[in-house]
N, C-alpha and C positions, 0 to 999 in steps of 0.2 A: 503493499499499500503507499502510494506516495506522501512524503509528509507536507502539511500546510504552504510552506511557501512554493514548492512544486506545483501543486493543484493551481495555487492562486496565480504563476506564471502562464500555467495551460488554459486556464479559463481565458486569459488575457488573451494571450494568442488566438484561441478560439471565436472570442470577440472580436478579434482584430479582422480574423478569417472571413466572418459573417459580415460585416461592414463592409467588407472590398466588396462580397458578392452582392449587396443590398444597393450598395453605390455605381456599381455597374464599372468598376474597375477590372472586374475578371471577365472574361469573354464567354460568351454561351456556350463555347464548345468545351471550356473548361470547368464550367460550373458543378455538373456530376460529379467528375473528379475530385474535386474541392471538399464537395461536401461529404463525401464518402472518405474523406483522410481527415476529415474533420471528426466525424464517427468515430474513427479507429482510434484518434488521438485523445480523445474525452472518455472511451473505455480502457484505454492503456492505463489510463493516469488515475482514473476511478474519479472523473468530472464529467457531470450531468450538467449543461448550461440550460436545459430545460427545468431543473429543480429549483426551484424558487430558495428555499431553505439552505441548499448549498451555496446557491448563488449568494445569498445574504452575506454569509461567513465566508466567502473567496473574494469576493469584486473588491477591488481596490479603487473604485472610483469614487470621487470624480476624476483621478487620473484614469491615463491610457496608456497603453502599451509603447505605444508611438511618441508620446509626450514624453514617457521616460527615455525611449533610446535617443532622442534628439537633445535632451538633457546630458546622456552620456556625451555623445558626441561633441557637444561644446567645452564639456571638461576634459574631453582627452585633447581637443586641439588647445586647449589654454596651458594644459600640463605638459605637452609636446612640443610647444610651438619655441622656437629658438629664443626669442626676446626672454621668454619664462626661465629655461635652461642655462643662459649665458651668463657669465661671472661678472659681467657688466652691469649687474643688477645686483649690488648687495644689498637694498634693500628689502629683497625676499627672505632674507635669513634674519636680518637684522631686525630690533625692535621698531615699533612704531613710531615715527617721529611726534617729537610734542607739539599739539598745534599751535598757532599765534591766537591772539585774538581775535583777528581780523578773519582767519580761517574758519574759527568756532562761528563767527557771526555770519559768514556765506555759508557753511555747514546749516545753520538753522535754516535759513532763506530756503535753502534747497529742500529740507525737511519739510517745510511748510508748503511751499509749491507741490510737495508730494502728496502732503496729506489732501488739498485739496483736489490732485487728480484722483484719488483713491476714491473719493468723495464722489467725483464725477464717476466713475469705474473705467477711469484710462488708466489701466494698471502697467501697460509697458511704458507709458511716460512718467508713473511713479516711480516706478524701479528705476529708471535712469534718472531722476531726481533723488533717489536716496543713494544712488550709485555716485552722484558729483558731492552728496553730502560725506559719505565714508570716505570718498577721496581727501576731501580736505581733513577729515578727524574721524581717524578709525579704531580713538578710542572711546567712542560715545555707543554704546549697547541699544538705544534705541534704533539710530539708524539700521544696524542691521535688523531689529526686529520688525522695525517697519518694512523692510524689504524682504525680509521673509512673510510679513501678512499680503504683500503684494503678489509674489511668487504663488504663493498658497489661493488667491485669488481668482488666477486666472489657470489655476489647475497643474501649476510645475510645483509638486511637491515637493522631491526631490531637493530642487534648489533652495525650497524653504526650509528644507531640514540642516541645509549647510550654513544657511543664515542665523537658524535660532543657536546652531551650535557655536558660531561666532559670538552672539551677544552674550551666551552664557560665559564663553572664554573670557572677555571683556569684563562683565560683571556678573559672577556666581551669585549673585544676592536679587538680580534683576528678574521678579516674577513672572512678568509679560515673556519674557521669552522661552520658560516653560512651557505655557500654556502655547503659545505660537509652534513650539517643538511637537507637544503633545497633540496637536490638530493635526500637524504636516504628518504625523508619523500614522496617525488614525486614518486619514485619507488614503495612504499608501495601503492598510489594512495591516500594518506591524503594530497589535493592539498590546502586545506584551512591552514595547520601546515608548509607545503611546502613555501604556498606564505607567511606566516608571518615571514617565517625564512629569506628568501630572501630578504624580504622587511628592515628587521633590518638591514640585512648584506647593502643593498643599503644606509640607513641613516649613517651608518660607512663610506663607500665608493662611493659616488654619480658616479662616475666616472668606475666603474666595470662593464666590459660590460657581463659577464659571471654571474652575480647576478641579471643583468636587464635582461638580456634573461631569465634565470630562474624564474622570478618573471612574467615577460608577459606570459611563457608556462603555469606554475601554476593556474593564472587568467583565460587564457583561458578555463585551464579544469574544474573550478567551478562549482558547479549546480546554475542555475539563483537566486535562492533564497541568494546566497551568495555576489552575486553582487549589490545587491537592495540599493541603496542608499536613498530611496525615491523616491516620484512622482517627475516628471518633472515638472521645473516653468510651472506657465500658460501662460506669454509670453516670448520668446527668449529674453534676454540681450540685443540683440543689437537692438529690435524693442523697447526695455524701455526705450534705451537712444535715439532711433528716436523719441520720440514721446515728449521731451520737447523743447520749442519754441529754446531753443538757440542753441541746436546742428541741427535744420531744418538749421538756419540761416547758418551753418558751410560745412551742406552736400547738394551737387546740387542735390542727389536723395532722399533726406529725401521725407517724408509722408507729405502733407500741413498742415496747423496748422489750426485745426477744429474751434478754436475761430473764426478766421480771418473769417472763411466760415459761422458760425453763424450773427457776425457784420453784413456781407454782405447781407444774407438771412434774416434776421430780428429775428433769432434767439434768446436765452437766453442761460445762464447755460453751454456755450462752444459745445453745438451741435445744427445745423441746426434746424429750424423748418420746417416740412415737406410742410404743407398748403402755409407757405408763400413761399417757394422754388418754389411750381409748379405756383404759381401764379405769380413769379417774371417774370419782363418782359427780363432779361437774359436766364431764363429757358424757355419762350414761344418760344422768338429767337431761341434756339436752336434746339426746334420742329422744327419750320419751317424748318430749315437749313438741319436737316435730312430727310424733306418730300421734297424739293426741291434741293436736291443734290449740294448745295450750301456749303455743309462742305470742298470739296477740295479747294475752293478759299477763303473760309475764314481761312485757314491754310495759306494760302501764304501769307494772309497782315500780314506785320512787326509788326506793332502795337499788332497785338495779339499774335503773335510770343513771342513779348517781354512778353508781359502778362503772358503768359503760363510759361515763363521761370521763373518768380517772384513768380509765384503761385507755383512752383518746390523748390524754396528755401524757400518757407513758409511765404512771404509777399503777402497776399492777399490784392487786391486792392479795395478798398471803391467803393459804387455805384458813390457818387461824385465825386470821381478821375476818375471814367472811362467816367462819363458822360461828364468833362471837356477834353476828348481829343477828337478833331477833327473828326481824324480818327474813333476811337470807338463809337462815338455817331452817328456818320452817318453810321455805319457798316450794318445797316438794308437794307441800300439803294442797298450797295453792293452785300445783298443775295438774291436780286432780292423781296423785299419784300417792296413797295411804299406808304403803307396804312400809315394815319396819325390819 
């Protein structure tokens, strides 16, 4: 079975091929062969494009395979260009220069221009404006963060990831950069990385609703194996607490004290002895009550009601105490059993 990331890639590739058929890029003579190939690819990797549940889990929308590929080509060209590899550019490895006051003012103007362009949904123009601001002042995390938002707005989430990371590198305490990073990872279908980014942001700003909402959404989309925190406890914590004698006395609905029952029925080691329980006069009386319909009369007896209340509070009476109570000692007569 292919892993999640491979299935995401396969679904993206299948979507690209189907869109190529729908847009008329593929010749009519080639359509049938391509459709068969799409079906074979999907079956080989366990991907069914018509399965809405699987598509929801694997889709990387709004990003597309072609968009990601274009970003890769741009990045490769930048990294592999002679200018970037030339030793005549020492600034590539040197720390960014400290901008002058004039540079900072110009950078702020470019940022404001970019903000206005973002409001007008002119994302490419906004990216250009933010890039100008970054060129003047690379020490300002806001410029990288804003450009990340512009990239995400046009569906270029891989570039948004890179800019959000740069913003965090410049200022690790800049909360909005973690939100940008989480959103970009989420849009690319990398929900584990998205959850990690949102989680780090909530550590810095626990009251940020956008971060908390993003974290919840990312965790909801995680595969089951990423949510496994280990086996559940053998007994719920509230039951563990209720097993102690001290907690029984504090809770009216607590489980009766088993040690008290053991004392009452002749057992030891904290558990009643089954044979002694069945031979105990109380058990024999209970059997007779069940047989002759005296249970209802028994429960109306105030002494019995008081005893049951004590049992619920973990205060199990002893046989000596029971037999010293006249109303309980003569209880067998009230149930219709007159044998001596």
